[in-house]
ROKEPA-70674 format. One line per field, with one value per residue (C-alpha): residue in one letter; x, y, z. Coordinates in steps of 0.1 Angstrom, whole numbers, plus 5000, padded with zeros to 4 digits. Layout:
aa	c(A_...)
X	c(X_...)
Y	c(Y_...)
Z	c(Z_...)
This chain:
aa	c(X_X_X_X_X_X_X_X_X_X_X_X_X_X_X_X_X_X_X_X_X_X_X_X_X_X_X_X_X_X_X_X_X_X_X_X_X_X_X_X_X_X_X_X_X_X_X_X_X_X_X_X_X_X_X_X_X_X_X_X_X_X_X_X_X_X_X_X_X_X_X_X_X_X_X_X_X_X_X_X_X_X_X_X_X_X_X_X_X_X_X_X_X_X_X_X_X_X_X_X_X_X_X_X_X_X_X_X_X_X_X_X_X_X_X_X_X_X_X_X_X_X_X_X_X_X_X_X_X_X_X_X_X_X_X_X_X_X_X_X_X_X_X_X_X_X_X_X_X_X_X_X_X_X_X_X_X_X_X_X_X_X_X_X_X_X_X_X_X_X_X_X_X_X_X_X_X_X_X_X_X_X_X_X_X_X_X_X_X_X_X_X_X_X_X_X_X_X_X_X_X_X_X_X_X_X_X_X_X_X_X_X_X_X_X_X_X_X_X_X_X_X_X_X_X_X_X_X_X_X_X_X_X_X_X_X_X_X_X_X_X_X_X_X_X_X_X_X_X_X_X_X_X_X_X_X_X_X_X_X_X_X_X_X_X_X_X_X_X_X_X_X_X_X_X_X_X_X_X_X_X_X_X_X_X_X_X_X_X_X_X_X_X_X_X_X_X_X_X_X_X_X_X_X_X_X_X_X_X_X_X_X_X_X_X_X_X_X_X_X_X_X_X_X_X_X_X_X_X_X_X_X_X_X_X_X_X_X_X_X_X_X_X_X_X_X_X_X_X_X_X_X_X_X_X_X_X_X_X_X_X_X_X_X_X_X_X_X_X_X_X_X_X_X_X_X_X_X_X_X_X_X_X_X_X_X_X_X_X_X_X_X_X_X_X_X_X_X_X_X_X_X_X_X_X_X_X_X_X_X_X_X_X_X_X_X_X_X_X_X_X_X_X_X_X_X_X_X_X_X_X_X_X_X_X_X_X_X_X_X_X_X_X_X_X_X_X_X_X_X_X_X_X_X_X_X_X_X_X_X_X_X_X_X_X_X_X_X_X_X_X_X_X_X_X_X_X_X_X_X_X_X_X_X_X_X_X_X_X_X_X_X_X_X_X_X_X_X_X_X_X_X_X_X_X_X_X_X_X_X_X_X_X_X_X_X_X_X_X_X_X_X_X_X_X_X_X_X_X_X_X_X_X_X_X_X_X_X_X_X_X_X_X_X_X_X_X_X_X_X_X_X_X_X_X_X_X_X_X_X_X_X_X_X_X_X_X_X_X_X_X_X_X_X_X_X_X_X_X_X_X_X_X_X_X_X_X_X_X_X_X_X_X_X_X_X_X_X_X_X_X_X_X_X_X_X_X_X_X_X_X_X_X_X_X_X_X_X_X_X_X_X_X_X_X_X_X_X_X_X_X_X_X_X_X_X_X_X_X_X_X_X_X_X_X_X_X_X_X_X_X_X_X_X_X_X_X_X_X_X_X_X_X_X_X_X_X_X_X_X_X_X_X_X_X_X_X_X_X_X_X_X_X_X_X_X_X_X_X_X_X_X_X_X_X_X_X_X_X_X_X_X_X_X)
X	c(1524_1502_1524_1554_1539_1529_1565_1579_1553_1563_1600_1611_1593_1604_1640_1636_1620_1646_1673_1661_1658_1693_1706_1687_1702_1737_1735_1720_1748_1774_1761_1759_1793_1811_1832_1864_1882_1878_1894_1933_1957_1969_1983_2017_2019_1989_2005_1980_1990_1964_1955_1963_1998_2003_1992_2015_2044_2034_2031_2066_2080_2061_2073_2109_2108_2094_2123_2148_2132_2126_2091_2056_2037_2042_2026_2002_2027_2051_2027_2019_2053_2058_2028_2043_2077_2060_2041_2074_2092_2065_2063_2101_2102_2077_2093_2127_2120_2106_2138_2159_2139_2138_2177_2184_2199_2200_2218_2230_2233_2270_2270_2248_2272_2301_2281_2275_2304_2330_2363_2348_2313_2285_2292_2263_2278_2311_2291_2271_2298_2326_2348_2345_2379_2397_2371_2372_2349_2352_2339_2338_2309_2288_2294_2287_2255_2243_2251_2229_2202_2175_2180_2178_2147_2120_2126_2162_2155_2131_2156_2181_2158_2152_2191_2194_2166_2180_2217_2201_2181_2211_2232_2205_2205_2243_2244_2217_2236_2268_2249_2234_2267_2286_2261_2272_2292_2305_2315_2346_2329_2306_2336_2351_2320_2316_2351_2346_2314_2334_2366_2355_2353_2335_2335_2303_2288_2250_2221_2192_2158_2142_2104_2098_2108_2079_2046_2016_1997_2023_2011_1980_1977_1953_1936_1959_1989_1976_1969_2001_2021_1999_2003_2041_2043_2013_2032_2051_2018_2012_1995_1983_1946_1940_1913_1912_1893_1882_1876_1870_1880_1866_1890_1875_1887_1878_1851_1852_1832_1857_1886_1869_1863_1900_1912_1891_1906_1942_1936_1924_1955_1978_1964_1973_2008_2017_2011_2023_2053_2062_2059_2077_2054_2024_2036_2039_2005_1988_2007_1994_2028_2064_2087_2126_2136_2172_2190_2183_2204_2186_2169_2161_2126_2095_2100_2069_2085_2121_2128_2104_2121_2157_2145_2124_2126_2125_2089_2075_2048_2038_2003_1985_1997_1976_1992_1990_1956_1972_1975_2011_2022_2059_2073_2109_2123_2160_2185_2224_2255_2266_2292_2281_2307_2323_2350_2352_2366_2345_2345_2310_2302_2270_2247_2223_2192_2208_2201_2222_2240_2259_2247_2279_2272_2257_2265_2237_2229_2241_2273_2278_2275_2300_2326_2320_2326_2357_2371_2364_2384_2413_2413_2409_2440_2459_2446_2473_2456_2423_2432_2444_2412_2389_2406_2401_2367_2347_2317_2315_2323_2343_2368_2393_2395_2394_2404_2372_2379_2346_2362_2341_2303_2276_2255_2225_2238_2245_2219_2209_2224_2258_2257_2248_2276_2301_2287_2289_2322_2354_2379_2406_2383_2363_2328_2304_2269_2241_2223_2202_2234_2249_2272_2299_2331_2338_2368_2361_2389_2375_2346_2342_2319_2299_2264_2235_2207_2173_2154_2117_2085_2061_2023_2010_1972_1955_1923_1899_1870_1836_1811_1789_1817_1824_1785_1783_1813_1799_1765_1784_1801_1771_1752_1776_1777_1740_1731_1760_1746_1775_1810_1793_1772_1800_1824_1795_1789_1825_1828_1797_1809_1843_1859_1892_1886_1914_1924_1941_1949_1957_1960_1965_1953_1987_1982_1984_1987_1964_1975_1958_1943_1953_1951_1934_1933_1896_1891_1915_1896_1862_1875_1885_1852_1836_1804_1824_1816_1827_1805_1798_1800_1812_1798_1815_1849_1861_1898_1908_1903_1888_1861_1862_1840_1852_1838_1854_1863_1879_1889_1920_1918_1950_1968_1973_1950_1930_1941_1916_1931_1966_1957_1966_1997_2012_1999_2032_2051_2026_2031_2067_2065_2043_2066_2096_2079_2072_2108_2122_2102_2117_2153_2152_2147_2184_2200_2221_2236_2240_2245_2212_2194_2206_2194_2160_2151_2168_2195_2231_2255_2273_2299_2308_2340_2349_2313_2311_2284_2279_2273_2236_2233_2238_2250_2220_2196_2195_2191_2190_2198_2184_2209_2240_2229_2226_2262_2278_2262_2273_2305_2329_2321_2284_2254_2222_2187_2168_2165_2134_2147_2134_2138_2146_2151_2187_2207_2242_2274_2300_2335_2357_2354_2385_2380_2392_2422_2423_2435_2460_2441_2404_2403_2406_2379_2356_2363_2347_2314_2314_2319_2292_2268_2278_2271_2236_2229_2240_2216_2186_2179_2171_2144_2130_2127_2113_2087_2078_2070_2050_2013_2008_1974_1971_1939_1950_1929_1900_1914_1935)
Y	c(7235_7225_7246_7227_7194_7201_7212_7179_7160_7175_7179_7158_7178_7211_7199_7192_7225_7246_7224_7231_7268_7268_7249_7273_7303_7288_7277_7309_7328_7305_7306_7344_7350_7321_7294_7309_7278_7283_7315_7313_7333_7349_7344_7352_7354_7330_7306_7300_7303_7281_7291_7256_7259_7293_7282_7254_7274_7300_7273_7260_7296_7301_7268_7277_7311_7297_7272_7301_7322_7295_7304_7287_7315_7345_7380_7390_7416_7388_7365_7393_7400_7363_7364_7391_7373_7340_7356_7373_7339_7322_7351_7351_7313_7313_7342_7330_7293_7305_7324_7292_7272_7296_7299_7263_7269_7239_7223_7187_7159_7160_7198_7192_7164_7189_7216_7195_7169_7184_7200_7234_7231_7258_7285_7272_7237_7252_7271_7244_7215_7230_7207_7223_7212_7229_7257_7247_7228_7192_7171_7140_7156_7159_7123_7111_7132_7118_7083_7086_7106_7080_7078_7114_7130_7141_7178_7175_7158_7185_7211_7191_7192_7229_7234_7213_7234_7265_7256_7245_7278_7298_7279_7287_7323_7325_7310_7334_7363_7353_7349_7385_7399_7384_7401_7436_7454_7489_7499_7521_7551_7550_7545_7577_7597_7585_7594_7628_7634_7627_7648_7676_7706_7740_7774_7794_7827_7828_7848_7828_7843_7821_7814_7821_7858_7862_7874_7852_7882_7886_7854_7836_7801_7784_7750_7745_7750_7721_7700_7703_7695_7667_7653_7655_7639_7617_7586_7596_7595_7557_7543_7511_7506_7526_7538_7568_7566_7586_7567_7570_7545_7536_7521_7497_7507_7490_7508_7515_7484_7466_7480_7473_7435_7433_7447_7422_7393_7406_7409_7371_7363_7379_7360_7328_7343_7349_7313_7292_7271_7273_7312_7308_7282_7301_7333_7318_7301_7334_7363_7375_7388_7375_7389_7392_7360_7372_7386_7422_7453_7481_7503_7474_7466_7490_7521_7512_7480_7486_7501_7477_7444_7459_7466_7436_7401_7371_7361_7396_7403_7438_7450_7449_7479_7495_7507_7506_7487_7459_7450_7440_7422_7411_7383_7385_7350_7357_7384_7380_7398_7386_7398_7418_7403_7368_7351_7314_7288_7255_7224_7217_7181_7181_7151_7140_7161_7188_7226_7234_7201_7195_7166_7148_7144_7109_7104_7099_7122_7096_7091_7130_7131_7104_7122_7155_7140_7121_7153_7171_7146_7150_7188_7189_7167_7185_7220_7225_7200_7222_7240_7207_7189_7217_7218_7180_7175_7206_7209_7247_7259_7289_7265_7267_7305_7309_7274_7272_7308_7327_7360_7382_7380_7397_7382_7366_7367_7330_7302_7299_7265_7277_7312_7297_7272_7301_7321_7292_7281_7299_7315_7292_7260_7238_7225_7206_7221_7211_7233_7227_7227_7198_7193_7220_7214_7247_7266_7297_7324_7356_7377_7413_7443_7426_7442_7434_7416_7405_7376_7380_7362_7388_7385_7410_7407_7425_7445_7433_7452_7432_7423_7451_7477_7462_7465_7500_7509_7489_7508_7542_7529_7513_7547_7562_7532_7532_7569_7584_7585_7605_7620_7652_7636_7611_7640_7659_7628_7624_7660_7659_7628_7643_7614_7621_7620_7603_7601_7574_7593_7562_7526_7496_7460_7451_7476_7460_7489_7518_7545_7541_7508_7472_7444_7467_7442_7438_7475_7472_7440_7460_7491_7470_7451_7458_7469_7495_7528_7562_7575_7540_7539_7506_7483_7484_7467_7446_7452_7436_7459_7486_7492_7513_7528_7540_7556_7555_7592_7585_7555_7555_7533_7513_7529_7567_7591_7618_7653_7663_7637_7650_7687_7697_7677_7693_7728_7741_7726_7743_7776_7773_7766_7795_7819_7804_7815_7850_7853_7838_7865_7893_7879_7874_7910_7917_7893_7877_7907_7891_7924_7940_7908_7906_7941_7936_7903_7915_7888_7883_7873_7843_7818_7783_7763_7727_7718_7683_7667_7644_7672_7672_7703_7740_7753_7771_7758_7720_7696_7713_7688_7710_7738_7713_7695_7729_7741_7711_7716_7753_7768_7787_7824_7820_7827_7804_7817_7816_7780_7773_7751_7735_7764_7793_7805_7807_7826_7809_7821_7794_7810_7781_7744_7723_7691_7658_7642_7606_7579_7552_7525_7526_7491_7504_7527_7503_7479_7503_7503_7465_7461_7485_7465_7432_7446_7458_7422_7406_7431_7418_7446_7421_7404_7438_7444_7410_7415_7450_7436_7407_7404_7398_7393_7392_7378_7373_7401_7377_7354_7377)
Z	c(1173_1145_1119_1132_1129_1093_1085_1101_1081_1048_1056_1028_1003_1019_1015_0979_0971_0990_0975_0941_0947_0958_0929_0905_0923_0922_0886_0875_0891_0878_0842_0845_0857_0838_0852_0865_0859_0822_0824_0820_0843_0811_0777_0761_0723_0722_0748_0775_0812_0830_0865_0878_0862_0876_0911_0911_0904_0928_0957_0947_0952_0984_0999_0987_1005_1036_1036_1032_1058_1081_1086_1086_1070_1048_1053_1025_1012_1007_0991_0966_0957_0951_0929_0907_0907_0896_0868_0855_0857_0836_0811_0807_0805_0776_0756_0760_0753_0720_0713_0721_0699_0669_0671_0680_0712_0735_0764_0756_0783_0781_0788_0818_0831_0828_0844_0874_0877_0850_0860_0858_0870_0874_0900_0921_0924_0935_0960_0974_0975_0997_1017_1052_1061_1028_1022_0985_0961_0963_0933_0955_0976_0942_0934_0970_0969_0936_0947_0977_0958_0961_0998_1003_1018_0993_1000_0992_0959_0951_0958_0936_0907_0909_0910_0877_0862_0872_0859_0825_0822_0832_0805_0778_0788_0787_0751_0741_0755_0738_0705_0709_0719_0689_0666_0676_0651_0649_0612_0608_0595_0626_0649_0634_0638_0674_0682_0668_0686_0719_0710_0687_0709_0701_0718_0716_0725_0730_0744_0763_0769_0796_0793_0830_0825_0799_0813_0804_0791_0764_0747_0734_0736_0710_0707_0677_0699_0722_0692_0676_0706_0714_0679_0681_0716_0721_0721_0752_0771_0761_0792_0809_0819_0851_0875_0898_0931_0961_0993_1031_1058_1091_1117_1141_1176_1209_1228_1264_1270_1251_1269_1303_1292_1283_1315_1336_1314_1318_1357_1356_1334_1357_1388_1370_1358_1395_1406_1377_1380_1345_1335_1303_1290_1304_1287_1253_1255_1266_1247_1214_1204_1206_1231_1237_1256_1258_1287_1289_1303_1319_1293_1270_1285_1279_1302_1321_1335_1332_1365_1383_1369_1379_1417_1423_1436_1411_1405_1407_1382_1370_1370_1336_1318_1288_1256_1220_1221_1243_1280_1289_1321_1328_1353_1365_1359_1370_1374_1371_1363_1327_1302_1272_1250_1250_1230_1223_1197_1189_1171_1156_1154_1131_1124_1099_1102_1124_1112_1080_1081_1048_1026_1032_1070_1077_1114_1137_1167_1191_1170_1171_1209_1214_1191_1208_1243_1230_1214_1248_1268_1244_1245_1283_1287_1259_1251_1223_1201_1199_1167_1147_1159_1149_1114_1111_1126_1128_1103_1105_1072_1084_1102_1072_1077_1115_1128_1150_1164_1166_1180_1201_1201_1220_1247_1229_1194_1195_1200_1235_1244_1230_1247_1281_1280_1274_1303_1327_1318_1331_1308_1296_1302_1279_1276_1253_1244_1222_1198_1168_1147_1165_1193_1201_1219_1232_1243_1264_1257_1270_1287_1293_1300_1327_1335_1356_1334_1338_1321_1319_1305_1290_1282_1257_1251_1223_1231_1207_1193_1200_1175_1188_1180_1144_1138_1149_1126_1096_1101_1095_1066_1051_1055_1030_1008_1004_1003_0983_0947_0930_0936_0949_0975_0984_0992_1011_1034_1041_1052_1074_1089_1097_1075_1056_1019_1003_0967_0946_0914_0895_0900_0877_0877_0896_0923_0957_0982_0988_1012_1046_1039_1048_1023_0997_0968_0969_0961_0931_0918_0922_0904_0873_0869_0836_0855_0877_0859_0867_0895_0910_0947_0962_0988_1022_1021_1051_1054_1085_1113_1092_1067_1035_1009_0974_0944_0908_0897_0865_0840_0820_0789_0777_0748_0739_0759_0744_0742_0769_0792_0790_0786_0821_0818_0788_0794_0808_0778_0753_0771_0768_0730_0724_0745_0725_0694_0708_0717_0686_0666_0687_0685_0648_0641_0650_0625_0651_0668_0702_0720_0707_0712_0749_0754_0740_0759_0791_0792_0793_0765_0778_0765_0768_0760_0754_0743_0726_0707_0735_0759_0770_0792_0788_0822_0840_0813_0818_0788_0755_0727_0699_0707_0711_0677_0659_0671_0654_0622_0620_0605_0627_0629_0619_0640_0644_0639_0671_0688_0707_0734_0766_0791_0768_0733_0722_0695_0693_0676_0670_0677_0672_0662_0672_0652_0667_0649_0635_0655_0640_0656_0669_0684_0721_0714_0697_0728_0752_0729_0725_0764_0772_0747_0762_0798_0786_0773_0806_0822_0804_0778_0751_0771_0779_0741_0735_0762_0749_0716_0728_0731_0768_0784_0822_0836_0872_0886_0880_0906_0931)
């Protein structure tokens, strides 16, 4: 007690001392690591991309995607993909804006006016401003939208700004593509050569000795062979910075104690589920997973409850059923005979704020209801007017094509209010129903394939691993993380603990997924820290329901790898080169006598006709450009020296060469090349070249 009194007495001093220590600790760590806010997300040809600017654009894309998908949240995978797309958007804008500026490409105010309000507007304007009654673009809708712009909701104004920005960017790109396309020229001499390459035909005889038929003992591969191949091909192996890891994972699964506790909770939930007066609301409040709220035929429910629900009274609740780390219980809400398919026509009366209502819809909900009731009264008295009224009043964009006729649709495929109205209304009769889209004046025109169906409320409760279970699994992972000193002990401990040792042979800074692990980005970030060297074992990673421990087994530096790094990769090609030289030496001794060569190398003399310079493959051997190129440099009747190819060594005799005649007009031939080039421009090939030639620094791994 005296000690406590002393602490109380000196509490102010103690707070100052502890606070000072914390400040010193935090500042020390801060100064040691540097301020992340001073680090940019990246740099493109010297233009900095701030993390704040990147995050702002990312947030815009996330919000836009949520609106498109009509969801409140995105998965981690979706967020990662958006992060990659956002980066690419920003990089492309920086690079292309410089191109536009250097070339003097702009979009004027008058051009933008014409692209939005002119006689031939941008395709997106035509797509968004369609008159539902005519099914065609209506310029008046654009003008009406712009006149009401300041009275529109903030989200609508933001979407319009995005649309304008997109149209401007698209127009700039179109001008750039046109400029590049106009710069393509094919000289007459080249045209003739290209035509000859396609149409001059050769007939050949040849002998090909396959490398696979040469025993390894017949050759000796030297270090010089590896070096020569590497020097000739090293640029083909240019690589990004990468890491290789080995790792083990520990899934956190509920223990027997956890399962017993979850079962007890499920039994208690079931007791309340049985007596509640609002089972659907109760189910939604207590389930961990959504369930199918539609009417279901036999066989559509989980097998464990399907038969029970179809042979029980309304109100029956199943016992808690365990499976897939959950307890499930189902209550029968209703049972009825319903059609599988229905047919109906409708007149949609939308209102301002209704789901997917066009910008031109300004009526209130009350006005929409009044109009729908009025139309219902008209068609009820005079059914023949339905089609005409649908064409005149319906806000369904498809009305111009179908006059309101929706055709056949399955039970549950429409919004609930609409479907239930059709089910309850007799064929040939009319009704009015409300849905998120507005009010529907409905004419029921058919029903078929009736079946007994059930409607249920379902509660699915996860069996959660307890803190004690997490701690036990974490302790096992920590043992490996703390005791494994190198790759050998890491692998030994994994084997002794009966863990699956997994390998990620190469990952990059942008890698997001690692097989068998959830949300493994933290492992990637650790692997690319400057302090993480080969042989370093990680701390324990907490990866949502599992733990993981990893070790760096290899680093791949950006650029051209050393010979040692690619030696295993090039080994089969080097061996083939040496075998090729061995065969060439044997074949050369017979001075082009194909029959003798075939006998010596145990191969057949073969022939090939209608060979062109553009041919890439020798039948049975694959791509052999060297052979094809040599053939078209030979004279008819001559025989080549041995040619070391990709799959075999060849000796070729040119029997005949039928040269292509000249065309009186090469315009049509040239057009095919020009059109192919324009297509490549449209596909973005120029941008790929610009990007490859740019200096792009990506620092996002510092933040994500």
